[in-house]
C-alpha positions as CSV (number, residue, x, y, z in Angstrom):
1,M,-33.0,78.5,42.0
2,S,-35.6,79.4,39.6
3,R,-39.3,79.5,40.3
4,V,-39.9,76.7,37.9
5,A,-37.3,74.4,39.5
6,A,-38.8,74.9,42.9
7,L,-42.3,74.0,41.8
8,A,-40.9,70.9,39.8
9,G,-39.0,69.8,43.1
10,L,-42.2,70.3,45.0
11,L,-44.3,68.2,42.4
12,V,-41.7,65.3,42.8
13,V,-42.1,65.3,46.5
14,V,-45.9,65.1,46.4
15,L,-46.0,62.6,43.8
16,G,-43.6,60.4,45.6
17,S,-45.6,60.5,48.9
18,F,-48.7,59.6,46.8
19,L,-47.1,56.5,45.4
20,A,-45.7,55.4,48.7
21,V,-49.2,55.3,50.2
22,L,-50.8,53.8,47.1
23,F,-48.2,50.8,46.6
24,V,-46.6,50.2,50.1
25,R,-47.9,47.1,51.8
26,P,-49.2,47.6,55.3
27,S,-47.2,45.8,58.0
28,A,-48.4,42.4,59.0
29,N,-49.4,43.6,62.4
30,A,-51.8,46.1,60.9
31,A,-55.6,45.2,61.6
32,A,-57.7,44.6,58.6
33,P,-61.2,46.4,58.6
34,A,-64.0,44.0,60.1
35,A,-66.4,42.8,57.6
36,V,-70.1,43.9,58.5
37,T,-72.9,41.4,58.1
38,T,-76.5,42.8,58.3
39,P,-78.6,40.6,60.7
40,V,-81.1,38.4,59.0
41,K,-84.7,39.7,58.9
42,L,-87.4,37.1,59.6
43,S,-90.7,37.2,57.9
44,S,-92.2,34.3,59.7
45,T,-92.6,33.4,63.3
46,L,-92.4,29.9,65.1
47,P,-95.6,28.1,65.9
48,V,-96.9,28.1,69.4
49,W,-96.1,24.2,69.7
50,V,-95.6,21.6,67.0
51,A,-95.4,17.7,67.3
52,P,-92.2,15.7,66.9
53,G,-91.3,15.2,63.4
54,V,-93.7,18.1,62.0
55,R,-92.0,20.3,59.4
56,V,-91.0,23.7,60.7
57,V,-90.7,26.6,58.2
58,L,-88.6,29.8,58.8
59,S,-88.3,32.5,56.0
60,G,-87.0,36.0,55.6
61,F,-84.3,38.0,54.0
62,A,-80.5,37.9,54.1
63,G,-77.6,39.1,51.7
64,A,-78.1,38.0,48.1
65,H,-76.8,34.5,47.3
66,E,-75.6,33.9,50.8
67,L,-75.6,30.5,52.7
68,V,-78.2,30.8,55.4
69,R,-78.6,28.3,58.2
70,A,-81.3,27.2,60.8
71,R,-79.8,26.3,64.3
72,L,-81.5,24.3,66.9
73,D,-79.9,24.5,70.2
74,G,-76.8,25.8,68.5
75,R,-76.7,22.8,66.0
76,S,-77.1,23.3,62.4
77,V,-80.3,21.6,61.1
78,A,-81.0,23.2,57.7
79,A,-79.1,25.4,55.2
80,V,-80.1,27.0,52.0
81,R,-78.6,29.7,49.7
82,S,-80.6,32.9,49.5
83,G,-82.0,34.2,46.3
84,R,-81.1,37.2,44.1
85,L,-83.1,39.5,46.3
86,G,-82.0,37.9,49.5
87,G,-85.0,35.9,50.3
88,F,-84.7,32.3,51.7
89,R,-86.9,29.6,53.3
90,L,-85.6,27.1,55.6
91,T,-87.3,23.8,56.8
92,F,-86.6,21.2,59.3
93,A,-88.2,18.5,61.3
94,A,-89.3,19.1,65.0
95,P,-86.9,17.3,67.3
96,R,-87.8,15.3,70.4
97,P,-90.2,16.7,73.0
98,G,-89.0,19.7,74.9
99,R,-88.2,23.5,74.5
100,H,-85.5,24.2,72.0
101,A,-83.7,27.6,71.1
102,V,-83.9,28.3,67.5
103,S,-81.7,30.8,65.5
104,V,-80.9,31.8,62.0
105,T,-77.4,32.8,60.9
106,W,-75.4,33.8,57.9
107,G,-71.7,35.2,57.9
108,S,-71.2,36.5,61.2
109,A,-74.7,37.4,62.2
110,T,-77.2,35.6,64.1
111,T,-81.0,36.3,64.6
112,R,-82.8,34.7,67.3
113,A,-86.0,33.0,66.0
114,G,-87.3,32.1,69.6
115,V,-88.1,29.0,71.4
116,L,-89.7,26.0,69.7
117,H,-92.1,24.0,72.0
118,V,-92.3,20.4,71.0
119,R,-94.8,17.9,72.4
120,P,-97.0,15.0,71.1
121,V,-100.5,15.5,70.1
122,V,-102.9,14.1,72.7
123,L,-105.9,12.2,71.3
124,A,-108.7,11.1,73.7
125,A,-111.1,8.5,72.5
126,V,-114.4,7.3,74.2
127,G,-117.0,4.8,73.3
128,D,-120.8,4.9,72.8
129,V,-122.5,8.4,73.3
130,T,-126.2,7.9,72.8
131,T,-128.8,10.6,72.1
132,G,-131.8,8.2,73.1
133,E,-132.9,6.5,76.2
134,Q,-133.1,8.8,79.2
135,V,-130.0,10.7,77.9
136,G,-132.1,12.6,75.4
137,A,-134.9,13.2,77.8
138,S,-132.7,14.6,80.6
139,V,-131.8,17.7,78.7
140,S,-135.0,19.5,79.7
141,T,-134.6,18.7,83.4
142,L,-130.8,18.2,84.0
143,G,-129.4,20.3,81.2
144,G,-127.3,19.1,78.3
145,D,-124.1,19.7,80.4
146,Y,-125.0,17.0,82.9
147,P,-123.8,14.0,81.3
148,W,-120.3,15.5,80.8
149,S,-119.9,17.3,84.2
150,R,-117.5,14.7,85.7
151,V,-115.3,13.9,82.7
152,G,-115.5,17.1,80.4
153,A,-112.4,18.7,81.9
154,T,-110.4,15.6,81.1
155,L,-111.7,15.2,77.6
156,R,-111.2,19.2,76.9
157,A,-107.8,19.1,78.1
158,A,-106.9,16.6,75.1
159,D,-106.0,18.2,71.8
160,V,-108.6,16.1,69.7
161,T,-111.5,14.2,71.3
162,T,-113.5,11.6,69.4
163,A,-116.5,9.3,70.2
164,N,-119.1,7.1,68.7
165,L,-122.3,9.0,68.3
166,E,-125.0,6.3,68.8
167,G,-128.4,7.7,67.6
168,A,-130.2,10.4,65.7
169,V,-130.3,14.3,66.6
170,S,-133.4,15.4,64.7
171,T,-137.1,16.2,65.2
172,R,-138.1,14.6,61.9
173,G,-138.3,11.1,60.3
174,V,-140.3,8.0,61.3
175,A,-138.7,5.2,63.3
176,V,-137.7,2.5,61.0
177,A,-139.3,-0.9,61.0
178,N,-138.1,-4.1,62.7
179,K,-135.9,-2.5,65.3
180,E,-136.2,-3.2,68.9
181,Y,-134.5,0.1,70.0
182,H,-134.8,3.5,68.4
183,F,-132.4,6.4,69.7
184,R,-133.1,10.1,69.2
185,G,-132.4,13.2,71.0
186,P,-132.6,17.1,70.7
187,P,-129.8,19.5,69.4
188,A,-128.7,20.7,72.8
189,L,-127.0,17.2,73.3
190,L,-124.7,18.1,70.6
191,R,-124.0,21.6,71.7
192,S,-122.9,20.3,75.2
193,A,-121.1,17.5,73.9
194,R,-118.9,20.1,72.0
195,V,-118.6,22.8,74.6
196,T,-118.6,20.8,77.8
197,G,-117.7,17.3,76.6
198,G,-114.9,18.6,74.2
199,L,-115.8,16.4,71.2
200,D,-114.2,17.2,68.0
201,V,-114.9,14.2,65.8
202,V,-117.7,11.5,66.1
203,T,-118.5,8.5,63.9
204,V,-122.0,8.0,62.8
205,A,-121.3,4.5,61.2
206,N,-123.3,2.5,63.4
207,N,-126.7,0.7,63.9
208,H,-128.5,3.5,65.4
209,S,-127.7,6.6,63.1
210,G,-130.3,5.7,60.8
211,D,-133.1,4.8,63.5
212,F,-135.3,7.7,62.0
213,G,-134.4,7.2,58.4
214,S,-132.1,9.1,56.0
215,V,-133.8,12.4,57.0
216,G,-132.9,11.8,60.7
217,L,-129.3,10.9,59.7
218,L,-128.8,14.0,57.6
219,D,-130.2,16.2,60.2
220,T,-127.6,14.6,62.9
221,I,-124.8,15.4,60.5
222,K,-125.9,18.8,59.8
223,L,-126.6,19.8,63.6
224,A,-123.2,18.2,64.6
225,H,-121.4,20.3,62.0
226,A,-123.3,23.3,63.2
227,A,-122.3,22.6,66.9
228,G,-118.6,22.6,65.8
229,I,-118.3,18.6,65.7
230,E,-117.0,16.9,62.5
231,T,-118.6,13.6,61.6
232,V,-117.4,10.4,59.7
233,G,-119.0,7.3,58.6
234,G,-122.3,8.7,57.0
235,G,-123.4,11.1,54.5
236,A,-125.6,11.8,51.4
237,N,-124.1,8.9,49.5
238,A,-121.5,6.3,49.6
239,A,-118.7,8.6,48.6
240,A,-119.7,11.1,51.4
241,A,-119.8,8.4,53.9
242,L,-116.4,7.2,53.3
243,R,-114.7,10.8,53.0
244,P,-112.1,11.3,55.6
245,V,-112.1,14.4,58.0
246,I,-108.7,15.9,58.5
247,V,-108.0,17.6,61.9
248,T,-104.7,19.5,62.5
249,A,-103.2,19.9,65.7
250,G,-99.5,20.9,66.5
251,G,-99.1,20.9,62.7
252,L,-99.9,17.3,62.7
253,R,-102.6,16.3,60.3
254,I,-104.9,13.5,61.6
255,G,-107.2,11.8,59.4
256,F,-110.5,10.1,60.6
257,V,-112.6,7.6,58.7
258,G,-115.6,5.3,60.1
259,L,-117.1,2.3,59.1
260,S,-119.9,-0.2,60.4
261,D,-119.8,-3.9,60.3
262,V,-123.3,-3.9,62.0
263,N,-125.8,-3.0,59.3
264,P,-129.6,-3.1,59.8
265,A,-131.4,-3.2,56.3
266,G,-131.4,0.0,54.5
267,F,-128.8,1.7,56.7
268,N,-125.8,1.7,54.3
269,A,-125.2,4.5,51.7
270,T,-125.2,3.9,48.1
271,A,-123.8,5.8,45.2
272,G,-127.3,7.5,45.0
273,S,-128.7,7.4,48.7
274,P,-127.8,8.5,52.2
275,G,-126.6,6.0,54.8
276,T,-123.6,5.0,56.6
277,A,-120.4,3.4,55.3
278,K,-120.2,-0.4,55.2
279,A,-117.2,-2.1,56.4
280,E,-115.7,-4.6,54.0
281,P,-111.8,-5.2,53.9
282,E,-111.4,-3.6,50.5
283,T,-113.5,-0.8,51.5
284,V,-111.6,-0.2,54.7
285,A,-108.2,-0.3,52.9
286,A,-109.5,2.2,50.2
287,A,-110.7,4.7,52.9
288,V,-107.3,4.5,54.9
289,R,-105.3,5.1,51.9
290,A,-107.6,8.1,50.8
291,A,-107.0,9.5,54.2
292,R,-103.3,8.9,54.3
293,R,-102.9,10.9,51.0
294,R,-104.0,14.0,52.9
295,A,-102.9,13.2,56.7
296,D,-99.8,12.1,58.6
297,V,-101.8,9.9,60.9
298,V,-105.1,7.9,60.2
299,V,-107.7,7.0,63.0
300,C,-110.2,4.3,61.8
301,W,-113.4,3.8,63.8
302,F,-115.2,0.5,63.4
303,H,-118.7,-0.5,64.9
304,W,-118.3,-4.2,65.0
305,G,-118.2,-7.4,67.1
306,T,-120.9,-9.0,69.4
307,E,-122.6,-7.2,72.2
308,L,-121.2,-8.1,75.6
309,H,-118.2,-9.8,74.1
310,P,-114.9,-8.0,74.7
311,D,-112.6,-10.1,72.7
312,P,-112.2,-9.8,69.1
313,S,-113.6,-12.1,66.6
314,A,-111.9,-13.2,63.5
315,R,-113.8,-10.8,61.4
316,Q,-112.8,-7.9,63.6
317,Q,-109.1,-9.0,63.4
318,Q,-109.5,-9.2,59.5
319,L,-110.9,-5.6,59.4
320,A,-108.2,-4.4,61.8
321,A,-105.4,-5.9,59.7
322,A,-107.0,-4.2,56.6
323,A,-106.9,-0.8,58.2
324,L,-103.3,-1.2,59.6
325,E,-101.8,-2.6,56.4
326,A,-103.3,0.3,54.5
327,G,-101.6,2.7,56.8
328,A,-104.0,3.4,59.7
329,Q,-102.0,4.0,63.0
330,V,-104.9,4.1,65.7
331,V,-108.1,1.5,65.3
332,L,-111.2,2.2,67.5
333,G,-114.1,0.0,67.9
334,A,-117.5,0.2,69.3
335,H,-120.9,-1.9,69.7
336,P,-120.2,-4.6,72.1
337,H,-121.0,-2.1,75.0
338,V,-118.3,-3.3,77.1
339,F,-114.8,-2.2,77.7
340,G,-112.3,-4.5,76.1
341,R,-108.6,-4.7,75.9
342,V,-106.2,-2.4,74.1
343,S,-103.3,-3.7,72.2
344,S,-100.2,-2.3,70.1
345,P,-99.5,-4.7,67.3
346,T,-96.4,-2.4,66.4
347,R,-94.4,0.2,67.9
348,H,-96.5,3.0,66.3
349,T,-99.9,1.5,66.1
350,V,-102.8,0.7,68.6
351,I,-106.1,-0.9,68.6
352,A,-109.0,-0.5,71.1
353,W,-111.1,-3.3,70.4
354,T,-114.2,-2.1,72.2
355,L,-114.3,1.2,74.1
356,G,-117.7,0.2,75.6
357,N,-120.4,2.6,76.7
358,F,-119.6,6.1,77.8
359,V,-122.7,8.5,78.1
360,F,-125.1,5.6,77.9
361,P,-127.4,3.9,80.3
362,S,-125.9,0.9,81.8
363,G,-127.7,-1.4,84.1
364,S,-124.9,-3.9,85.0
365,P,-121.2,-3.7,86.2
366,D,-119.9,-4.9,82.9
367,T,-121.6,-2.4,80.9
368,A,-121.0,0.4,83.4
369,R,-117.2,0.0,83.2
370,T,-115.6,2.3,80.9
371,G,-112.6,4.5,80.4
372,I,-110.8,7.2,78.2
373,L,-108.1,6.1,75.9
374,T,-105.6,8.7,75.6
375,V,-103.1,8.3,72.8
376,E,-100.0,10.5,72.1
377,L,-99.2,10.9,68.5
378,D,-96.3,12.2,66.4
379,R,-95.3,12.1,62.7
380,H,-94.6,8.6,62.9
381,G,-97.8,7.5,64.6
382,V,-98.3,6.3,68.2
383,R,-95.8,7.2,70.8
384,G,-97.7,5.8,73.6
385,W,-101.1,5.4,75.2
386,H,-102.8,4.6,78.4
387,V,-106.5,4.2,79.8
388,E,-108.0,6.3,82.4
389,H,-110.8,3.9,83.9
390,A,-114.3,5.2,84.7
391,T,-117.6,4.0,85.9
392,I,-121.1,4.9,84.5
393,H,-123.5,6.1,87.2
394,G,-126.9,6.0,85.6
395,F,-125.8,7.4,82.2
396,R,-123.0,9.8,83.4
397,P,-119.4,8.6,83.6
398,Q,-116.9,9.3,86.4
399,L,-113.3,8.8,86.4
400,D,-112.2,6.2,89.0
401,R,-109.7,8.4,90.9
C-alpha cells in the first residue's frame, strides 16, 4: 500500500473518533457536572435588636438578575431579583418577640446573616418632677443624684423614659405676679435627672414652666437639651411649642407632643412669643397628626384636670379622645398630684389620667402614692402595660417592693 493511501486511512480513523466524541450522547447514567453558585456577599448587618413590626433591611451582591430570598428560621419572608451588577436590597417586617435565624439564599447558595433579636420597646413614664420647693435647695447638701437614688436603676432600664418637668431651671428671670407658688432650681437637677434618673424626654407644658417668665422657660429648654434631655410642649413660639420630638429605639420611631389645659395668664406661646402649648381639641389633633407623619407611635402629654381629683373630667375625656382619634397610642396626664387609674380604650392604646407626683414634696398619703407606668410598644402601638407602685418619702420616690 502506498504512503498516500496509508495516510488517508489514518485520517479517516482520527476523524471518525472525533465525530464519535462530538455527537454521541452520554448514557443516562452519566453524571452531569454540578452547577456552582457563588455565595451571597452581604453589605449590611442585622441590628442589635428591633421591635416587632419594624422593617429590617438586608443588602448585598449575588449573581446578576437572580432571585434572592431572605429566610427567617428557614421560612422565606422576602424575595427580590438582583440588578445587572448583582446588587439587591431585601426588606421584611420583624416578627414576634424572640431570637430568629436569618439567612439569604440564591440558587443553591445560602449565606447566614445572623440572629435577629426581636422585643418590644419599653417606655417608662412618671409624673411631676419639680425643680422647686426643697428639691432644688437639696442639690448643694444632698447632691443632684439624691432624688433618683431609689428608682434610677428601674428608670434607666427602660429604653425611653419620660416625665413632666414642673418648674424652671434658670438663674435669670423674675417671678411672675399673681401666683402662689414659683418653682425654680439649678442645672445640676437636670444633669442628674438624665444620668441617674434616665430621663430622655420631658414635657414643659404645665403651669410652672413659666414661673420666671419666658427667659426662665427658654433657659430651662436650653439647659435640658445640654443635659441630653429632649423637651416638648414649650418653645420660642407656638410652632416650636407644638413641634414633636422623635426618639428611635429598636428601630421604632416614637413621637412625643405636650400640651397644657392649665394655663396661667401669659404662659401660652403665640406666633411671635415664647411660652407653652395650649390644649384645645383641634390643636391636639393637629399636633398628633404632625407627629404621626414622622413616627410609628405617638405619646401625647397633657397637663389637665383638678388638683387632688384622680378621676377624669368631661374636659379631660374630650382632649384624650381628640388625641386618640388623631392617631396617638399613649396618653399621659399630670397636674392633679395624685396617682389615678390607667385604662386601655382599645387593644393598642393606653391612657394614664394622672401620674401624680414623683420627685415632688408630698405631705399626705394621697399625694405620696405614686408609681412608674411601663408600656411595651411595637409597630402597632401598645402591646401591654403595668404599674410599679411607689411611695414618696419627703420628695424621694421609692418602689413598694
